Every structure is written in structure tokens, then in C-alpha cells.
C-alpha positions as CSV (number, residue, x, y, z in Angstrom):
1,X,0.0,0.0,0.0
2,X,2.8,2.4,0.8
3,X,4.3,1.7,-2.6
4,X,1.1,2.6,-4.4
5,X,0.5,5.7,-2.3
6,X,4.0,6.8,-3.1
7,X,3.4,6.1,-6.8
8,X,0.3,8.3,-6.8
9,X,2.2,11.1,-5.0
10,X,5.1,11.0,-7.4
11,X,2.7,10.8,-10.4
12,X,0.9,14.0,-9.3
13,X,4.2,15.7,-8.8
14,X,5.4,14.6,-12.2
15,X,2.3,15.8,-13.9
16,X,2.7,19.1,-12.3
17,X,6.3,19.3,-13.4
18,X,5.3,18.3,-16.9
19,X,2.7,21.1,-17.2
20,X,5.3,23.8,-16.5
21,X,6.8,24.0,-19.9
22,X,3.5,24.2,-21.7
23,X,2.6,27.3,-19.8
24,X,6.0,28.6,-18.9
25,X,5.8,31.6,-21.2
26,X,2.6,33.0,-19.8
27,X,3.7,32.3,-16.2
28,X,7.0,34.1,-16.7
29,X,5.3,37.1,-18.4
30,X,2.6,37.5,-15.7
31,X,5.0,37.3,-12.8
32,X,2.2,35.7,-10.8
33,X,3.4,32.1,-10.5
34,X,6.0,30.6,-8.4
35,X,7.8,29.1,-11.4
36,X,9.6,32.4,-11.9
37,X,11.1,32.0,-8.4
38,X,12.7,28.8,-9.4
39,X,16.0,28.7,-11.1
40,X,16.7,26.4,-14.0
41,X,19.0,24.4,-11.9
42,X,16.4,23.8,-9.2
43,X,13.9,22.7,-11.9
44,X,16.3,20.3,-13.4
45,X,17.1,18.8,-10.0
46,X,13.4,18.3,-9.2
47,X,12.7,16.8,-12.6
48,X,15.7,14.4,-12.3
49,X,14.7,13.4,-8.9
50,X,11.1,12.7,-10.0
51,X,12.4,10.7,-12.9
52,X,14.5,8.6,-10.7
53,X,11.7,7.9,-8.3
54,X,9.2,7.0,-11.0
55,X,11.7,4.7,-12.7
56,X,12.3,3.0,-9.3
57,X,8.6,2.6,-8.7
58,X,8.1,1.1,-12.1
59,X,10.7,-1.5,-11.3
60,X,8.9,-2.3,-8.1
61,X,5.5,-2.4,-9.7
62,X,6.8,-4.0,-12.9
63,X,5.0,-1.4,-15.0
64,X,5.7,-1.5,-18.8
65,X,7.6,1.5,-20.2
66,X,6.4,3.5,-23.2
67,X,8.7,5.2,-25.6
68,X,6.0,7.7,-26.7
69,X,5.4,10.7,-24.5
70,X,2.6,12.7,-26.0
71,X,2.5,15.5,-23.4
72,X,0.6,18.7,-23.9
73,X,3.9,20.5,-24.5
74,X,4.6,18.3,-27.6
75,X,1.2,18.9,-29.0
76,X,0.9,22.6,-28.6
77,X,1.8,23.3,-32.3
78,X,-1.4,23.4,-34.2
79,X,-0.1,26.1,-36.5
80,X,3.6,26.4,-37.4
81,X,3.9,30.2,-37.5
82,X,2.2,30.4,-34.1
83,X,4.2,27.6,-32.5
84,X,5.8,28.6,-29.3
85,X,8.4,26.9,-27.2
86,X,9.3,27.5,-23.6
87,X,12.6,29.1,-22.7
88,X,15.6,26.8,-22.9
89,X,16.0,26.7,-19.1
90,X,12.5,25.2,-18.8
91,X,12.9,22.6,-21.6
92,X,16.2,21.1,-20.6
93,X,17.4,17.7,-21.5
94,X,16.4,15.9,-18.3
95,X,12.7,16.6,-19.1
96,X,12.9,15.6,-22.7
97,X,14.6,12.4,-21.9
98,X,11.8,11.1,-19.6
99,X,10.6,7.8,-21.1
100,X,8.4,6.5,-18.3
101,X,5.0,7.7,-17.4
102,X,2.8,6.4,-14.5
103,X,-0.1,5.9,-17.0
104,X,-1.0,3.0,-19.4
105,X,0.0,4.2,-22.9
106,X,-1.2,1.0,-24.5
107,X,-4.9,1.5,-24.0
108,X,-6.5,1.7,-27.5
109,X,-8.1,5.0,-28.2
110,X,-6.2,6.9,-25.5
111,X,-6.8,10.6,-26.1
112,X,-4.5,13.5,-25.2
113,X,-6.1,17.0,-25.1
114,X,-4.2,20.1,-25.9
115,X,-5.0,23.7,-26.8
116,X,-3.6,25.9,-29.5
117,X,-4.2,29.0,-31.7
118,X,-7.4,29.2,-33.5
119,X,-7.7,27.8,-37.0
120,X,-9.0,29.6,-40.0
121,X,-9.0,33.3,-39.1
122,X,-6.4,35.9,-38.5
123,X,-3.9,34.8,-35.8
124,X,-0.8,36.3,-34.4
125,X,2.8,35.1,-34.8
126,X,4.6,34.8,-31.5
127,X,7.2,37.3,-30.5
128,X,8.4,39.7,-33.2
129,X,6.8,37.8,-36.2
130,X,4.0,38.9,-38.4
131,X,0.2,38.9,-38.4
132,X,-1.2,36.4,-40.8
133,X,-4.6,35.4,-42.1
134,X,-6.0,32.0,-43.1
135,X,-9.3,31.9,-45.1
136,X,-12.2,29.8,-43.8
137,X,-12.3,27.7,-47.1
138,X,-9.9,24.9,-47.8
139,X,-9.7,24.3,-44.0
140,X,-9.3,20.5,-44.5
141,X,-6.0,21.2,-46.4
142,X,-4.9,23.5,-43.5
143,X,-5.7,20.8,-41.0
144,X,-3.8,18.1,-42.9
145,X,-0.8,20.4,-43.2
146,X,-1.0,21.1,-39.5
147,X,-1.0,17.4,-38.6
148,X,2.0,16.9,-40.8
149,X,3.8,19.6,-38.9
150,X,2.9,18.1,-35.5
151,X,4.2,14.7,-36.6
152,X,7.5,16.2,-37.8
153,X,8.0,18.0,-34.5
154,X,7.3,14.9,-32.5
155,X,9.9,13.1,-34.6
156,X,12.4,15.9,-34.0
157,X,11.8,15.5,-30.3
158,X,12.4,11.8,-30.4
159,X,8.8,10.8,-30.2
160,X,6.5,8.8,-32.6
161,X,2.8,9.3,-33.1
162,X,1.2,6.0,-32.2
163,X,-1.5,4.6,-34.5
164,X,-3.9,3.7,-31.7
165,X,-3.8,6.9,-29.8
166,X,-6.0,10.0,-30.5
167,X,-5.1,13.6,-29.9
168,X,-7.6,16.4,-29.5
169,X,-6.6,20.0,-30.1
170,X,-9.0,22.6,-28.6
171,X,-8.9,26.1,-29.9
172,X,-11.2,29.1,-30.0
173,X,-11.9,32.8,-30.2
174,X,-13.7,35.4,-28.2
175,X,-14.3,38.7,-30.1
176,X,-15.7,42.0,-29.0
177,X,-16.5,44.9,-31.3
178,X,-17.6,48.5,-31.1
179,X,-18.9,50.5,-34.1
180,X,-20.3,53.9,-35.1
181,X,-22.0,54.5,-38.5
182,X,-22.7,57.8,-40.2
183,X,-25.5,56.9,-42.6
184,X,-26.2,59.0,-45.6
185,X,-29.9,58.4,-45.2
186,X,-30.0,59.8,-41.7
187,X,-29.6,58.4,-38.3
188,X,-26.2,57.3,-36.8
189,X,-26.4,53.9,-35.2
190,X,-23.8,52.6,-32.9
191,X,-23.2,49.3,-31.1
192,X,-21.2,47.3,-28.6
193,X,-21.4,43.6,-29.3
194,X,-19.9,40.2,-28.7
195,X,-19.5,39.4,-32.3
196,X,-17.9,36.0,-32.1
197,X,-17.3,33.2,-29.6
198,X,-16.3,29.9,-31.2
199,X,-14.7,26.7,-30.0
200,X,-12.9,24.2,-32.3
201,X,-12.1,20.6,-31.5
202,X,-9.7,19.0,-34.0
203,X,-9.5,15.2,-33.5
204,X,-6.3,13.5,-34.8
205,X,-6.7,9.8,-35.1
206,X,-6.8,7.2,-33.9
207,X,-5.7,6.3,-37.4
208,X,-2.9,8.2,-39.1
209,X,-5.3,8.7,-42.1
210,X,-8.4,10.0,-40.3
211,X,-9.1,13.3,-38.5
212,X,-12.2,15.5,-37.9
213,X,-13.1,19.0,-36.9
214,X,-16.1,20.2,-34.9
215,X,-16.7,23.9,-34.5
216,X,-19.3,25.3,-32.1
217,X,-20.4,28.8,-33.0
218,X,-22.3,31.5,-31.2
219,X,-25.1,33.5,-32.8
220,X,-25.1,37.2,-32.0
221,X,-28.0,38.1,-34.2
222,X,-31.6,39.0,-33.4
223,X,-33.5,35.7,-33.6
224,X,-36.5,37.1,-35.3
225,X,-34.3,38.3,-38.2
226,X,-32.2,35.2,-38.7
227,X,-35.0,32.7,-37.9
228,X,-33.3,31.1,-34.8
229,X,-35.6,32.4,-32.0
230,X,-38.8,34.4,-31.9
231,X,-37.2,37.2,-29.9
232,X,-35.6,40.6,-30.7
233,X,-33.3,40.3,-27.7
234,X,-29.7,39.4,-28.6
235,X,-28.9,38.3,-25.1
236,X,-32.0,36.1,-25.1
237,X,-30.8,34.5,-28.3
238,X,-27.0,33.8,-27.9
239,X,-27.5,30.3,-29.1
240,X,-24.7,27.8,-29.5
241,X,-24.8,25.8,-32.7
242,X,-22.7,23.5,-34.8
243,X,-21.0,25.8,-37.4
244,X,-18.8,23.3,-39.0
245,X,-18.3,19.5,-38.6
246,X,-16.5,17.3,-41.1
247,X,-14.3,14.2,-41.4
248,X,-11.0,14.3,-43.3
249,X,-9.3,11.3,-44.8
250,X,-5.8,11.9,-45.8
251,X,-2.1,11.9,-44.8
252,X,0.2,14.4,-46.4
253,X,3.2,12.4,-45.2
254,X,2.1,9.6,-47.4
255,X,0.0,11.0,-50.3
256,X,-1.1,14.4,-51.7
257,X,-4.7,13.0,-52.2
258,X,-7.4,13.7,-49.6
259,X,-11.2,13.6,-49.1
260,X,-13.6,15.5,-46.7
261,X,-17.2,14.9,-45.9
262,X,-19.4,17.0,-43.7
263,X,-20.6,20.6,-43.1
264,X,-18.0,23.0,-44.3
265,X,-17.3,26.0,-46.6
266,X,-16.9,24.4,-50.0
267,X,-13.6,25.2,-51.8
268,X,-15.0,28.0,-54.1
269,X,-13.0,31.2,-53.7
270,X,-10.7,32.1,-50.9
271,X,-12.0,35.5,-49.6
272,X,-8.7,36.4,-47.9
273,X,-8.6,39.7,-46.1
274,X,-7.1,41.4,-43.0
275,X,-10.2,43.8,-42.8
276,X,-12.9,43.5,-40.2
277,X,-15.7,43.8,-42.8
278,X,-16.0,40.8,-45.1
279,X,-15.1,41.4,-48.7
280,X,-18.0,41.8,-51.1
281,X,-16.9,38.6,-52.7
282,X,-17.6,36.8,-49.4
283,X,-21.2,38.1,-49.3
284,X,-21.8,37.2,-52.9
285,X,-20.4,33.7,-53.2
286,X,-19.0,32.0,-50.0
287,X,-21.0,28.8,-49.6
288,X,-21.4,26.6,-46.6
289,X,-23.1,23.2,-47.0
290,X,-22.9,19.5,-46.3
291,X,-20.6,18.4,-49.0
292,X,-18.2,15.8,-50.3
293,X,-14.7,17.0,-51.4
294,X,-12.0,15.1,-53.3
295,X,-8.7,16.9,-53.4
296,X,-5.1,16.9,-54.4
297,X,-2.4,19.1,-52.8
298,X,1.3,18.6,-53.7
299,X,3.6,19.0,-50.7
300,X,6.2,21.3,-52.0
301,X,7.0,25.1,-52.1
302,X,6.0,25.2,-55.8
303,X,3.0,23.0,-56.2
304,X,-0.3,22.4,-57.9
305,X,-3.5,21.9,-56.0
306,X,-7.1,21.0,-57.1
307,X,-10.4,19.8,-55.7
308,X,-13.8,18.6,-56.8
309,X,-16.9,19.0,-54.6
310,X,-20.6,18.1,-54.7
311,X,-23.5,18.8,-52.4
312,X,-27.3,19.1,-52.4
313,X,-28.0,22.8,-52.6
314,X,-30.9,24.4,-50.8
315,X,-32.2,26.1,-54.0
316,X,-33.4,23.9,-56.9
317,X,-34.9,24.3,-60.3
318,X,-36.6,20.9,-60.4
319,X,-39.7,19.9,-58.5
320,X,-37.6,18.0,-55.9
321,X,-34.3,18.8,-54.2
322,X,-31.4,16.5,-54.9
323,X,-27.6,16.6,-55.3
324,X,-27.6,19.5,-57.7
325,X,-24.6,21.7,-56.9
326,X,-20.8,21.4,-56.9
327,X,-17.8,22.7,-58.6
328,X,-14.1,22.6,-59.1
329,X,-11.2,24.6,-57.6
330,X,-7.7,24.7,-59.1
331,X,-4.6,26.7,-58.3
332,X,-0.8,26.9,-58.1
333,X,1.3,28.1,-55.2
334,X,4.9,29.2,-55.5
335,X,7.7,30.5,-53.4
336,X,11.0,32.1,-54.4
337,X,13.7,33.8,-52.3
338,X,11.9,37.0,-51.4
339,X,8.5,36.6,-52.9
340,X,5.8,34.1,-53.4
341,X,2.1,33.7,-54.3
342,X,-1.0,31.7,-54.9
343,X,-3.1,32.0,-58.0
344,X,-6.2,30.0,-59.0
345,X,-9.8,29.9,-60.1
346,X,-12.9,27.9,-59.7
347,X,-16.5,27.2,-60.9
348,X,-19.6,26.8,-58.8
349,X,-22.7,25.2,-60.4
350,X,-25.3,27.4,-58.6
351,X,-24.6,30.8,-57.0
352,X,-28.1,30.9,-55.4
353,X,-26.8,28.5,-52.7
354,X,-24.2,31.0,-51.3
355,X,-24.8,32.3,-47.7
356,X,-25.3,35.8,-49.0
357,X,-27.9,34.7,-51.5
358,X,-29.7,32.5,-49.0
359,X,-30.1,35.2,-46.3
360,X,-29.8,39.0,-47.0
361,X,-31.3,40.4,-43.8
362,X,-33.2,42.9,-46.1
363,X,-36.7,42.3,-44.8
364,X,-39.4,43.3,-45.8
365,X,-37.8,43.2,-49.3
366,X,-35.9,40.4,-50.8
367,X,-34.7,38.4,-47.7
368,X,-32.8,35.8,-49.7
369,X,-33.8,32.5,-51.3
370,X,-33.9,30.9,-47.9
371,X,-35.1,34.1,-46.0
372,X,-35.9,34.4,-42.4
373,X,-38.2,31.9,-40.7
374,X,-38.6,29.9,-43.9
375,X,-40.0,32.9,-45.8
376,X,-37.8,32.4,-48.9
377,X,-38.5,30.7,-52.2
378,X,-35.9,28.0,-52.9
379,X,-37.5,26.9,-56.1
380,X,-35.9,29.0,-58.9
381,X,-36.5,29.1,-62.6
382,X,-32.9,28.0,-63.5
383,X,-29.6,27.6,-61.9
384,X,-26.9,30.3,-62.2
385,X,-23.2,29.1,-62.3
386,X,-20.4,31.4,-61.1
387,X,-16.7,31.8,-61.8
388,X,-13.9,32.8,-59.5
389,X,-10.4,34.2,-60.4
390,X,-7.9,35.1,-57.6
391,X,-4.3,35.9,-56.7
392,X,-2.3,36.5,-53.6
393,X,1.3,37.7,-53.7
394,X,3.8,38.4,-50.9
395,X,7.1,40.3,-51.1
396,X,9.9,40.2,-48.5
397,X,7.5,38.8,-45.9
398,X,6.0,42.2,-45.1
399,X,4.1,43.2,-48.3
400,X,1.0,41.3,-49.4
401,X,-1.3,41.9,-52.4
402,X,-4.7,40.3,-52.6
403,X,-7.2,40.2,-55.5
404,X,-10.3,38.2,-56.2
405,X,-13.1,38.6,-58.8
406,X,-16.3,36.5,-58.8
407,X,-19.1,36.8,-61.4
408,X,-22.3,34.9,-62.3
409,X,-21.9,33.3,-65.7
410,X,-25.5,34.1,-66.7
411,X,-28.3,36.3,-65.5
412,X,-30.9,35.1,-63.0
413,X,-34.5,34.9,-64.3
414,X,-36.2,38.3,-63.5
415,X,-38.7,36.4,-61.2
416,X,-35.8,35.1,-59.1
417,X,-33.5,38.2,-59.0
418,X,-33.8,41.4,-61.0
419,X,-32.2,44.8,-61.4
420,X,-33.8,47.6,-63.4
421,X,-36.5,45.2,-64.7
422,X,-34.1,42.6,-66.1
423,X,-32.4,39.6,-64.7
424,X,-29.5,40.4,-62.4
425,X,-26.0,39.1,-63.2
426,X,-24.2,39.8,-59.9
427,X,-20.5,40.4,-59.7
428,X,-18.0,41.4,-57.0
429,X,-14.3,42.4,-56.8
430,X,-12.0,42.7,-53.8
431,X,-8.5,44.1,-53.9
432,X,-6.2,44.7,-50.9
433,X,-2.6,45.8,-50.1
434,X,-1.1,45.0,-46.7
435,X,2.1,46.3,-45.2
436,X,3.5,44.7,-42.0
437,X,6.2,46.2,-39.9
438,X,7.7,46.1,-36.4
439,X,6.8,48.8,-33.9
440,X,9.3,48.4,-31.1
441,X,8.2,45.0,-29.8
442,X,4.8,44.7,-31.4
443,X,3.9,43.6,-35.0
444,X,1.7,46.1,-36.9
445,X,-0.2,45.6,-40.1
446,X,-1.8,48.4,-42.2
447,X,-4.0,47.7,-45.1
448,X,-6.1,49.5,-47.8
449,X,-8.8,47.8,-49.8
450,X,-11.1,48.6,-52.7
451,X,-14.3,46.6,-53.4
452,X,-17.0,47.0,-56.1
453,X,-20.1,45.1,-57.1
454,X,-22.5,45.1,-60.0
455,X,-26.2,44.0,-60.1
456,X,-25.9,43.1,-56.3
457,X,-28.4,45.6,-54.9
458,X,-30.8,42.8,-54.1
459,X,-28.4,41.2,-51.6
460,X,-27.6,44.4,-49.8
461,X,-24.1,45.2,-51.2
462,X,-23.0,48.8,-51.9
463,X,-21.7,49.7,-55.4
464,X,-18.2,50.6,-54.1
465,X,-16.3,50.4,-50.9
466,X,-13.0,52.0,-49.7
467,X,-11.5,50.6,-46.5
468,X,-8.5,51.3,-44.3
469,X,-7.3,49.0,-41.4
470,X,-4.6,48.9,-38.9
471,X,-4.0,46.1,-36.4
472,X,-1.5,45.0,-33.8
473,X,-1.0,42.6,-31.0
474,X,-0.2,44.2,-27.6
475,X,-0.5,40.8,-25.9
476,X,0.3,37.4,-27.4
477,X,-2.7,35.5,-28.8
478,X,-4.7,38.7,-29.1
479,X,-5.4,41.1,-32.0
480,X,-6.5,44.7,-31.8
481,X,-7.9,46.2,-35.0
482,X,-9.4,49.5,-36.1
483,X,-11.1,49.9,-39.5
484,X,-12.5,52.9,-41.4
485,X,-14.9,52.1,-44.2
486,X,-16.6,54.3,-46.8
487,X,-19.5,52.7,-48.7
488,X,-21.0,54.3,-51.9
489,X,-24.5,52.8,-52.3
490,X,-26.4,52.2,-55.6
491,X,-28.1,55.3,-57.0
492,X,-31.7,56.0,-56.5
493,X,-32.3,55.2,-60.2
494,X,-31.5,51.5,-59.6
495,X,-34.3,49.2,-58.6
496,X,-34.0,45.6,-57.5
497,X,-36.0,42.6,-56.3
498,X,-35.9,38.9,-55.8
499,X,-38.4,36.0,-55.5
500,X,-41.1,38.2,-57.0
501,X,-41.1,40.4,-53.9
502,X,-41.8,44.1,-54.5
503,X,-38.7,46.0,-55.7
504,X,-36.8,48.7,-53.8
505,X,-34.5,51.5,-54.9
506,X,-30.9,52.3,-54.0
507,X,-30.3,55.3,-51.7
508,X,-27.7,57.1,-53.8
509,X,-26.1,58.0,-50.4
510,X,-22.8,57.1,-48.8
511,X,-22.1,55.5,-45.4
512,X,-19.1,55.9,-43.2
513,X,-18.3,53.4,-40.5
514,X,-15.6,53.1,-37.9
515,X,-15.1,49.8,-36.1
516,X,-12.8,48.7,-33.3
517,X,-12.3,45.1,-32.6
518,X,-10.6,43.0,-29.9
519,X,-9.8,39.3,-30.4
520,X,-8.6,36.8,-27.9
521,X,-7.4,33.4,-29.2
522,X,-6.8,30.3,-27.2
């Protein structure tokens, strides 16, 4: 009994010692934890002593040793640019050489939970590095690349990812926003809002070929407008829902081919931006649905990538709804000494299924083909395909140029969406230039953007938009952003409608909006 009590005591001490490196940076910076009071020599002595005692106990209890030590420290690398390591004095050789843990590593399905930077939106490099952005589409490719990075780091640390062990990476965001709008039509609305609160769970394994992502989202809208609750109160709404959930089959260490199945943003367009406000291309064409994706992504600096996808769209031209939408995405990424880029294009079989087409929030006028509370008309006269052309270029790691153009290939039937009495053929363009520099110890990005749209009055887009943004990171895993936006709306001579709902006119006025945003990632 004494031996077992001693084993439990030492095990708890060892777990406490192991947790130090994973959180060493934050403890040192806050000066509120006792770890700062310990010298590296003291830590090494404690870890060595614990290791000796555990090894001795294992001999007495005849416990099997395991050569794989998937501690939180080793898994806290979900995104290479954001990967952080503890100071050298807290990750010394005695800790990394521990081979024996007082747990059974041979239990099939054993899971190890870790946390890391959020996936798929702007995140911050650690220390003096830059601020980056990852679009919400092609997230399965990002996740497979992340898993490849995790594996390579484990190998570098002398560990091996075991086939029968799962790992769960938890990450998320809490985002607050304040805004003031000077509307050309009169009235100056302002707001303070919790605009985002999401939690991601990325499950790696247990097979080296399988992984999955589940993202829980928070709805900050008025329920009566979005159809979620019959209440105008945002705080009464605040529902939590499954935003994305999909399975990924693939292993970039073994093959460039992969497949995904589930609820996700389909790989049509990229919608990359550093702005707070979504590009007009996002509103026009970004599509989330329950889809099947087959893809190919070469693992090299200069490489081709492509994907095919299919799903049952919400809108349909036939009497019944079936698998009637899909498309193709193709591109080429390249990297030279001081510059690189990513160019590509795609086709979507039916633009009416995009999120911006399904719900416009423009009640009592055209609310979208889905509309609020099931008020939309999903049956359309004919489908309208769309084309996407895009390019992203970077120079010397501090200058980025972004451009994307999306257009419908044909006009909608006037009964489905019209502009000035004829069928609308919506288009949108987004261009952006970003410059990143170092301000003392903080990274800073400044960006300007120009957007334009055509035949898109029905879905609530302005004719033109000019934007300016500056962001920084005062604290690690946070982002502070200020955006100034000038919207030029369609003139009063333009009329538009959708789903045979009475038409409305443009305002011919301009709106000015200032928005401040604070993001915390974990």
C-alpha cells in the first residue's frame, strides 16, 4: 500500500512538473506564478529526482515502459507560425529524456487533449513575427498540413505518433466589437457587441489517415431576423450551434490526395482579407453546405492543387431537391527567395446557394432564397453558375497583395432576382494591399482595400467600398484592429428585387463606418 501511495504522490508531482513547460511563457510574463522563483538548476534537480523515483517505482510495480510521451507540450503546435516553445531553461534535456509515465499508454483510443491557436481566421505570430490570415475555405488542407507539422515536430523531439492513440486539439476565439455608423440616409447607429465566440475541436486519429473538426459557434444576431428564435433580444438569443463539422481522410506524409465529408465551406474562392468587414466577394459567393470534397495538394513550395466537390443545394430548379450543386477549384502556389504567391480559379454550379444569397437580412424586401423563418422561395427558374479568379502575392515577408473577382456566368431569371427590370447578373471584386512592420516589440499591419459590385443591390451590397485598417498585438494570442470604411451605395435610379417580392431602390447616399475590434485566441 505504501508503494502505491508513493506512486500516486510522485505521479501527481510529475504531472505538475510536466505542465510547467506548456505554460511557462505565460507564467513568466505575468510574474504571478511561483515558477519564476525557481532557477533552471532547481527545476532540473526536481525533474531528475522525480524521474529517478518513477523509474524505481516502475521496477517495483513491474509497469511496462512506453517510448511515446505525447505530453501537452509536444502537441501545442497546431499552426507552425504560431508555434511557441518554452525558454531553454525550462525545456532542458532531463525533461525531454523522460521515457516512463505512470499511465498506461497501451490502452487503445487513449486521447490527449491540448490547446492551441485558432484555425482559419487571423492569428498572431509569436514574439516579433508577423500577423497572418487563413481563409475559412480549404480548411481541410490547412488541418492536414498542421497534422504533418505536428508529426514532424514529434519526430524531432524523439517521439513517434502511435496509430492507436488519438489527440484532441482545442482552440477558439472570443471577439468584442464597437462600431459607429454615419448613414447618408439619416440616423447614426452605434453598437457594442460580442461578435464571435467559437470553440474548435480537432481530433487527430486514432488512425494516421483520419481526422475530424467540430466547431461550435455563437449566434449574436436577433433571432426574429435570422430565424433562430422568436425574440428581438440578442442576449436572449445567444444560441450555440454546430457551425462546421467534417471528417478528413488523408495523410500528407504519405499522399497528396485527400477527401472530406461534412458541413463546411466548399472550396470555391478564398476570400482572404485582413479587414474586419467581409469582402463583397464573401457576401456574394461564399457557400457553406454539407458536401463531399475530393482533393489533391502537392507538398512542395511550388505546387499544384485542385479539388472537386458536390452537395445538395438548398435552391433547386426541379420539383424536388437532390444533389444538384458542386464545382471545381484549381490553383498553383509558388515561393521564391523574397517573394511568393498563390493563383487560381474555380467554378460553382449554382450561385443561389451561397450564404449571402440565402439570407440577406433585407426584410421586408428580398430576404434571400432561404429568407428568415422559412420565408424564402428556394425553387428557382434556372440555376446560375459562377466563376472565380484570384491571386495572392507576398514580397519580403512584409508586403501582401490580394485580388479576387467573382461573377455569375449568366443572369438570373427576373422572377428570381432582378435589377432595373431585367435579370440580375451579380459580380464582385476585392483588392487589398497590406504592409506589416515592427513597432518596437509589437507587430503592426496596415491595409487599404477597394471593393466593387454590380447587379448586387438585391443582396444588400454597396456599389463601391473603400477601407483602411490597422491592427497590432499588444499581448500574445490577441489582436486589436481599427477599421475605417466608406460605402457608396447604388443610386436611386437603380431598382432591384428577388423571388417576385416588391422591388426597392438604391439610396444614392454614402455611409461611413468606424469599427474597433478586440480578439482573444486560445
